[in-house]
N, C-alpha and C positions, 0 to 999 in steps of 0.2 A: 785758916779758919775755926768758927766758933760755932757751939752746940745754938745757938740764933739760926746758924745758915742751913739745918739741919730737919726744921720742924719747928711747929707754932708753939707757943708757950704750955700749951695743956697736952703736948708729947714728953712722957716719961723716959728716962735716960741720958747716960753723958755722951758725949762724943764720941770717947773709947767703944762705952758697950754698943753703940749703931755700928760703930767698925766692927765690931768681931763678931755681930749677927751678920752681918752684910757679908763677911766674910767666909764664917759659916754654910751659909745661903748658897754662896756662890762652889764653895767645895763639894756641897750636898750634888747639888746639880752636874759639875764634872764628874763623881761619880758614876751619875744615872747614866750619862751617855758612855760612861765608862764600861758599864753593865750591856745595856744597847748592844754596843761594838763587839762585845763577846758573843753574845747572841746572835748577832748578824754573820758570828764566824770570821770579823776580822778579828787582829791581832790590838792589844789593848795596849797603852801605856808603858805601861812597866810590866815586860817581857818574865 
């Protein structure tokens, strides 16, 4: 995969920066789901 595979020429950032941003985004949502589970009275993934 190359930088050009992930966006047009006017998109700034390297492949590594885009992958890091994607990982942060997914981790953020995982944390939101964990919080919602705790609010619902269910056990979290980490006990």
